[in-house]
ZATOR-762979 format. One record per atom (N, C-alpha, C): residue number from 0; atom name; x, y, z. Coordinates in nm, 3 decimals. Example, Ala and Ser with C-alpha at 12.3 -4.5 7.8 and 13.67 -1.06 7.14 Angstrom:
BEGIN
+-----+------+---------+---------+---------+
! pos ! site !      px !      py !      pz !
+-----+------+---------+---------+---------+
!   0 !    N !   1.319 !  -0.569 !   0.780 !
!   0 !   CA !   1.230 !  -0.450 !   0.780 !
!   0 !    C !   1.320 !  -0.330 !   0.780 !
!   1 !    N !   1.285 !  -0.225 !   0.708 !
!   1 !   CA !   1.367 !  -0.106 !   0.714 !
!   1 !    C !   1.290 !   0.003 !   0.787 !
+-----+------+---------+---------+---------+
END
This chain:
BEGIN
+-----+------+---------+---------+---------+
! pos ! site !      px !      py !      pz !
+-----+------+---------+---------+---------+
!   0 !    N !   1.399 !   0.453 !  -1.060 !
!   0 !   CA !   1.377 !   0.421 !  -0.928 !
!   0 !    C !   1.476 !   0.466 !  -0.826 !
!   1 !    N !   1.606 !   0.501 !  -0.894 !
!   1 !   CA !   1.698 !   0.592 !  -0.815 !
!   1 !    C !   1.658 !   0.756 !  -0.788 !
!   2 !    N !   1.580 !   0.814 !  -0.889 !
!   2 !   CA !   1.516 !   0.955 !  -0.898 !
!   2 !    C !   1.440 !   0.921 !  -0.758 !
!   3 !    N !   1.366 !   0.886 !  -0.788 !
!   3 !   CA !   1.212 !   0.895 !  -0.691 !
!   3 !    C !   1.249 !   0.883 !  -0.540 !
!   4 !    N !   1.375 !   0.793 !  -0.524 !
!   4 !   CA !   1.415 !   0.756 !  -0.440 !
!   4 !    C !   1.507 !   0.877 !  -0.336 !
!   5 !    N !   1.572 !   0.911 !  -0.459 !
!   5 !   CA !   1.681 !   1.026 !  -0.459 !
!   5 !    C !   1.586 !   1.127 !  -0.390 !
!   6 !    N !   1.454 !   1.211 !  -0.466 !
!   6 !   CA !   1.334 !   1.277 !  -0.394 !
!   6 !    C !   1.354 !   1.303 !  -0.294 !
!   7 !    N !   1.278 !   1.184 !  -0.252 !
!   7 !   CA !   1.236 !   1.128 !  -0.057 !
!   7 !    C !   1.338 !   1.136 !   0.002 !
!   8 !    N !   1.516 !   1.054 !  -0.067 !
!   8 !   CA !   1.604 !   1.156 !   0.063 !
!   8 !    C !   1.585 !   1.283 !   0.105 !
!   9 !    N !   1.598 !   1.353 !  -0.069 !
!   9 !   CA !   1.640 !   1.477 !  -0.043 !
!   9 !    C !   1.547 !   1.571 !   0.058 !
!  10 !    N !   1.419 !   1.528 !   0.008 !
!  10 !   CA !   1.308 !   1.558 !   0.089 !
!  10 !    C !   1.254 !   1.578 !   0.213 !
!  11 !    N !   1.391 !   1.497 !   0.293 !
!  11 !   CA !   1.309 !   1.436 !   0.402 !
!  11 !    C !   1.190 !   1.354 !   0.445 !
!  12 !    N !   1.146 !   1.292 !   0.339 !
!  12 !   CA !   1.004 !   1.187 !   0.348 !
!  12 !    C !   1.049 !   1.073 !   0.381 !
!  13 !    N !   1.024 !   0.980 !   0.465 !
!  13 !   CA !   0.981 !   0.859 !   0.509 !
!  13 !    C !   0.940 !   0.729 !   0.445 !
!  14 !    N !   0.974 !   0.711 !   0.364 !
!  14 !   CA !   0.933 !   0.553 !   0.323 !
!  14 !    C !   0.844 !   0.484 !   0.464 !
!  15 !    N !   0.753 !   0.451 !   0.415 !
!  15 !   CA !   0.627 !   0.304 !   0.502 !
!  15 !    C !   0.621 !   0.193 !   0.431 !
!  16 !    N !   0.752 !   0.190 !   0.383 !
!  16 !   CA !   0.706 !   0.101 !   0.340 !
!  16 !    C !   0.777 !   0.014 !   0.168 !
!  17 !    N !   0.764 !  -0.099 !   0.105 !
!  17 !   CA !   0.862 !  -0.137 !  -0.028 !
!  17 !    C !   0.812 !  -0.063 !  -0.121 !
!  18 !    N !   0.839 !   0.025 !  -0.252 !
!  18 !   CA !   0.852 !   0.039 !  -0.393 !
!  18 !    C !   0.713 !  -0.065 !  -0.430 !
!  19 !    N !   0.731 !   0.022 !  -0.503 !
!  19 !   CA !   0.537 !  -0.053 !  -0.580 !
!  19 !    C !   0.540 !  -0.067 !  -0.748 !
!  20 !    N !   0.567 !  -0.169 !  -0.811 !
!  20 !   CA !   0.561 !  -0.102 !  -0.948 !
!  20 !    C !   0.439 !  -0.177 !  -1.040 !
!  21 !    N !   0.346 !  -0.033 !  -1.144 !
!  21 !   CA !   0.234 !  -0.110 !  -1.167 !
!  21 !    C !   0.314 !  -0.069 !  -1.315 !
!  22 !    N !   0.275 !  -0.212 !  -1.376 !
!  22 !   CA !   0.298 !  -0.198 !  -1.522 !
!  22 !    C !   0.183 !  -0.143 !  -1.643 !
!  23 !    N !   0.174 !  -0.053 !  -1.648 !
!  23 !   CA !   0.041 !  -0.076 !  -1.740 !
!  23 !    C !   0.013 !  -0.029 !  -1.848 !
!  24 !    N !   0.117 !  -0.069 !  -1.914 !
!  24 !   CA !   0.195 !  -0.096 !  -2.108 !
!  24 !    C !   0.268 !  -0.176 !  -2.091 !
!  25 !    N !   0.271 !  -0.258 !  -2.148 !
!  25 !   CA !   0.368 !  -0.352 !  -2.224 !
!  25 !    C !   0.342 !  -0.443 !  -2.387 !
!  26 !    N !   0.432 !  -0.530 !  -2.300 !
!  26 !   CA !   0.427 !  -0.604 !  -2.378 !
!  26 !    C !   0.298 !  -0.645 !  -2.504 !
!  27 !    N !   0.178 !  -0.693 !  -2.408 !
!  27 !   CA !  -0.027 !  -0.652 !  -2.520 !
!  27 !    C !   0.036 !  -0.588 !  -2.580 !
!  28 !    N !   0.004 !  -0.468 !  -2.513 !
!  28 !   CA !  -0.017 !  -0.335 !  -2.641 !
!  28 !    C !   0.107 !  -0.233 !  -2.653 !
!  29 !    N !   0.227 !  -0.270 !  -2.686 !
!  29 !   CA !   0.339 !  -0.170 !  -2.712 !
!  29 !    C !   0.464 !  -0.260 !  -2.787 !
!  30 !    N !   0.425 !  -0.424 !  -2.766 !
!  30 !   CA !   0.545 !  -0.479 !  -2.854 !
!  30 !    C !   0.669 !  -0.521 !  -2.794 !
!  31 !    N !   0.748 !  -0.515 !  -2.858 !
!  31 !   CA !   0.908 !  -0.585 !  -2.881 !
!  31 !    C !   0.956 !  -0.476 !  -2.846 !
!  32 !    N !   0.906 !  -0.333 !  -2.811 !
!  32 !   CA !   0.970 !  -0.253 !  -2.720 !
!  32 !    C !   1.002 !  -0.157 !  -2.656 !
!  33 !    N !   1.068 !  -0.243 !  -2.588 !
!  33 !   CA !   1.082 !  -0.188 !  -2.402 !
!  33 !    C !   1.043 !  -0.078 !  -2.404 !
!  34 !    N !   1.093 !   0.048 !  -2.531 !
!  34 !   CA !   1.124 !   0.226 !  -2.428 !
!  34 !    C !   0.939 !   0.249 !  -2.466 !
!  35 !    N !   0.911 !   0.179 !  -2.548 !
!  35 !   CA !   0.723 !   0.256 !  -2.536 !
!  35 !    C !   0.612 !   0.220 !  -2.377 !
!  36 !    N !   0.748 !   0.106 !  -2.359 !
!  36 !   CA !   0.659 !   0.019 !  -2.226 !
!  36 !    C !   0.648 !   0.220 !  -2.114 !
!  37 !    N !   0.496 !   0.188 !  -2.028 !
!  37 !   CA !   0.461 !   0.249 !  -1.905 !
!  37 !    C !   0.464 !   0.214 !  -1.828 !
!  38 !    N !   0.511 !   0.228 !  -1.653 !
!  38 !   CA !   0.523 !   0.182 !  -1.550 !
!  38 !    C !   0.490 !   0.308 !  -1.446 !
!  39 !    N !   0.424 !   0.252 !  -1.396 !
!  39 !   CA !   0.388 !   0.379 !  -1.243 !
!  39 !    C !   0.458 !   0.302 !  -1.158 !
!  40 !    N !   0.532 !   0.401 !  -1.055 !
!  40 !   CA !   0.692 !   0.331 !  -0.937 !
!  40 !    C !   0.609 !   0.424 !  -0.851 !
!  41 !    N !   0.568 !   0.376 !  -0.716 !
!  41 !   CA !   0.537 !   0.438 !  -0.592 !
!  41 !    C !   0.634 !   0.372 !  -0.486 !
!  42 !    N !   0.649 !   0.491 !  -0.441 !
!  42 !   CA !   0.651 !   0.457 !  -0.284 !
!  42 !    C !   0.553 !   0.492 !  -0.123 !
!  43 !    N !   0.540 !   0.409 !  -0.099 !
!  43 !   CA !   0.424 !   0.485 !   0.001 !
!  43 !    C !   0.495 !   0.525 !   0.115 !
!  44 !    N !   0.407 !   0.688 !   0.158 !
!  44 !   CA !   0.497 !   0.736 !   0.316 !
!  44 !    C !   0.474 !   0.810 !   0.447 !
!  45 !    N !   0.529 !   0.794 !   0.493 !
!  45 !   CA !   0.471 !   0.807 !   0.673 !
!  45 !    C !   0.382 !   0.956 !   0.653 !
!  46 !    N !   0.232 !   1.006 !   0.695 !
!  46 !   CA !   0.237 !   1.125 !   0.728 !
!  46 !    C !   0.339 !   1.185 !   0.677 !
!  47 !    N !   0.305 !   1.301 !   0.683 !
!  47 !   CA !   0.410 !   1.442 !   0.623 !
!  47 !    C !   0.368 !   1.526 !   0.737 !
!  48 !    N !   0.419 !   1.554 !   0.821 !
!  48 !   CA !   0.376 !   1.698 !   0.909 !
!  48 !    C !   0.451 !   1.803 !   0.891 !
!  49 !    N !   0.425 !   1.936 !   0.865 !
!  49 !   CA !   0.523 !   2.073 !   0.859 !
!  49 !    C !   0.564 !   2.136 !   1.021 !
!  50 !    N !   0.679 !   2.139 !   0.977 !
!  50 !   CA !   0.679 !   2.180 !   1.097 !
!  50 !    C !   0.721 !   2.342 !   1.156 !
+-----+------+---------+---------+---------+
END
């Protein structure tokens, strides 16, 4: 999440809300090894207009 927020800040992108985490694969499919879990992280953004 830190890397995503650094990218947003560095590129002048304006967040339009809070981060969302969607757990795509976890314990039922990947067992107890959390390194195998798959999570989608997204941040909603305001409309970007070129200058």
